[in-house]
C-alpha positions in Angstrom: -3.8 15.4 -14.3 -7.2 13.7 -14.4 -7.9 15.1 -17.9 -4.5 14.1 -19.2 -4.9 10.6 -17.7 -8.4 10.1 -19.1 -7.3 11.4 -22.5 -4.3 9.1 -22.7 -6.2 6.0 -21.6 -9.0 6.7 -24.1 -6.6 7.1 -27.0 -4.8 3.9 -26.1 -8.1 2.0 -25.7 -9.5 3.1 -29.1 -6.1 2.7 -30.9 -6.7 -1.1 -31.4 -3.3 -2.0 -29.9 -4.7 -3.9 -27.0 -4.3 -7.7 -26.9 -5.9 -9.3 -23.9 -4.1 -12.5 -24.6 -0.9 -10.8 -23.3 -2.5 -10.9 -19.8 -2.9 -14.6 -19.9 -2.4 -17.1 -18.3 -3.6 -15.8 -14.9 -1.7 -17.2 -11.8 0.5 -19.3 -14.1 3.0 -19.9 -11.2 0.4 -19.6 -8.4 0.1 -17.0 -5.7 3.7 -17.2 -4.3 5.4 -14.9 -6.9 2.5 -12.4 -6.6 2.7 -12.2 -2.9 6.5 -12.0 -2.8 6.5 -9.3 -5.4 3.8 -7.4 -3.6 5.4 -7.4 -0.2 9.1 -7.3 -1.1 9.1 -5.0 -4.1 5.8 -3.2 -4.8 5.3 -2.3 -1.1 8.6 -0.4 -1.2 7.7 1.6 -4.2 5.6 3.6 -4.3 3.5 2.8 -1.1 6.3 3.3 1.4 6.7 6.9 0.2 3.3 7.7 1.6 5.0 7.7 5.0 6.1 11.2 4.3 2.5 12.4 4.6 2.6 11.5 8.3 4.9 14.6 8.6 2.0 16.7 7.5 -0.7 15.3 9.7 0.0 17.7 12.6 -0.6 20.7 10.3 -4.0 19.7 8.9 -6.9 22.0 9.3 -9.4 19.1 9.6 -7.5 16.1 11.1 -10.8 14.2 11.5 -10.8 13.5 7.7 -7.3 11.9 7.8 -8.5 8.3 7.7 -11.0 8.8 5.0 -8.7 10.8 2.7 -5.7 8.5 3.5 -7.6 5.2 2.7 -9.3 6.7 -0.4 -6.0 7.9 -1.8 -4.3 4.6 -1.0 -7.0 2.5 -2.7 -7.4 4.7 -5.7 -3.7 5.0 -6.4 -3.4 1.2 -6.0 -6.2 0.7 -8.5 -4.7 3.2 -11.0 -1.3 1.5 -10.8 -2.9 -1.9 -11.4 -4.8 -0.6 -14.4 -1.7 1.1 -15.8 0.4 -2.0 -15.4 -2.3 -4.2 -17.0 -2.7 -1.7 -19.9 1.0 -1.7 -20.5 1.2 -5.5 -20.6 -1.9 -5.8 -22.8 -0.3 -3.4 -25.4 3.4 -4.3 -25.2 3.5 -7.8 -23.8 5.3 -9.0 -20.7 8.8 -9.3 -22.3 8.7 -5.7 -23.6 7.4 -4.3 -20.3 10.2 -6.0 -18.4 12.9 -4.5 -20.7 11.3 -1.1 -21.1 12.6 1.7 -18.9 9.3 3.7 -19.1 6.7 1.2 -20.3 3.8 3.7 -20.2 5.7 6.0 -22.6 6.2 3.1 -25.0 2.5 2.2 -24.7 1.3 5.7 -25.5 3.9 5.9 -28.3 2.1 3.2 -30.2 -1.1 5.3 -30.5 -1.9 6.1 -34.2 -5.4 7.2 -35.1 -6.5 8.3 -38.6 -2.8 8.8 -39.5 -3.2 12.1 -37.7 -3.2 11.6 -33.9 0.3 10.2 -33.3 3.2 10.6 -31.0 1.2 11.7 -28.0 4.2 11.0 -25.8 4.0 14.6 -24.6 1.0 13.7 -22.4 3.1 11.1 -20.5 6.2 13.4 -20.3 4.1 16.4 -19.1 2.4 14.2 -16.5 5.7 12.8 -15.3 7.1 16.3 -14.9 4.1 17.4 -12.9 4.1 14.4 -10.6 7.8 14.5 -10.0 7.6 18.2 -9.2 4.9 17.8 -6.6 6.6 14.6 -5.2 9.9 16.3 -4.8 8.2 19.3 -3.2 6.4 17.2 -0.6 9.6 15.3 0.2 11.5 18.5 0.5 8.9 20.1 2.8 8.8 16.9 4.9 12.6 17.1 5.3 12.5 20.7 6.3 9.9 20.3 9.0 11.7 17.2 10.2 14.9 19.1 10.6 13.1 21.9 12.3 11.6 19.5 14.9 14.8 17.6 15.4 17.0 20.7 16.0 14.3 22.8 17.7 14.5 25.6 15.1 12.0 28.5 15.0 10.8 27.9 11.5 11.8 26.2 8.3 12.3 29.3 6.2 15.9 29.9 7.4 17.0 26.5 6.2 15.3 26.4 2.8 18.2 27.7 0.9 21.0 25.6 2.4 19.0 22.4 2.3 18.0 23.2 -1.3 21.7 23.6 -2.2 22.6 20.3 -0.5 19.8 18.6 -2.4 20.9 19.9 -5.8 24.5 18.9 -5.0 23.6 15.4 -3.9 21.3 14.9 -7.0 24.3 15.6 -9.2 26.9 13.4 -7.5 24.7 10.5 -6.5 24.3 9.0 -10.0 25.9 9.9 -13.4 23.1 8.3 -15.5 19.7 6.6 -15.1 21.2 3.0 -15.0 23.3 3.9 -12.0 20.4 5.7 -10.4 18.2 2.5 -10.9 20.9 0.3 -9.4 21.4 2.4 -6.3 17.6 2.8 -6.0 17.2 -0.9 -6.0 19.7 -1.3 -3.2 18.0 1.3 -1.1 14.5 -0.2 -1.7 15.6 -3.6 -0.6 17.9 -2.8 2.3 17.3 0.8 3.6 13.7 1.8 3.1 12.4 -1.3 4.9 13.4 0.3 8.1 11.3 3.4 7.3 8.1 1.8 6.1 8.0 -1.4 8.2 10.3 -1.3 11.3 9.8 2.3 12.3 6.0 2.4 11.9 5.7 -0.8 13.9 7.8 0.7 16.7 5.7 3.9 16.6 2.6 1.7 16.8 3.9 -0.2 19.8 4.9 3.0 21.6 1.5 4.5 20.9 -0.4 1.4 22.1 1.8 1.3 25.2 1.3 4.9 26.0 -2.5 4.6 25.6 -2.5 1.6 27.8 -0.6 3.3 30.6 -2.9 6.4 30.2 -6.0 4.2 30.7 -4.5 2.5 33.7 -3.6 5.9 35.2 -7.1 7.3 34.5 -8.7 4.2 36.1 -6.6 4.6 39.3 -7.4 8.3 39.6 -11.1 7.5 39.2 -10.9 4.8 41.9 -9.1 7.2 44.3 
């Protein structure tokens, strides 16, 4: 993944298609549209999907490294997304990026070096397939261990096949094309996922703080007695 990403970025940078004037003017409408977009749209996708990793924390071999790995992954992924978005705008322009379904694919498609290195879209497609595979696998495993904990099952192996069949069935009937998928995804991002990445984590934080507070009070009373 790193080699493909570095190769793709290098070819775009040396292709001569970058126009930094597309990135101007900065803060044309002030900070308000940036903040509203960051908290209402960008925070939903993809950062709220990192919540699924909390399902994996109890199974880590070295839980002491959670904070370090978590923060480094969050910061690095945010920087990579910022760089990719800036690169797309610098090559395509704001209007084309807004209309494009996969702007990165269009950006890489413009690479043409020495009339020989062209149409390197395969790099983006192959990267997309790899990331989607691992993303779907992590979500699938998170759902399995969540069901096991919820229904007090012995292990997740006995429900892999039925849950997998349900997943395939739902993926086929949920949306007939990409436009319908995007429309439904927009609804879920704005009205459904907010409960999972804002409300539920806040409730969990309040419960944890309350439990720790009562534990401290209980330990103080036991020490006094």
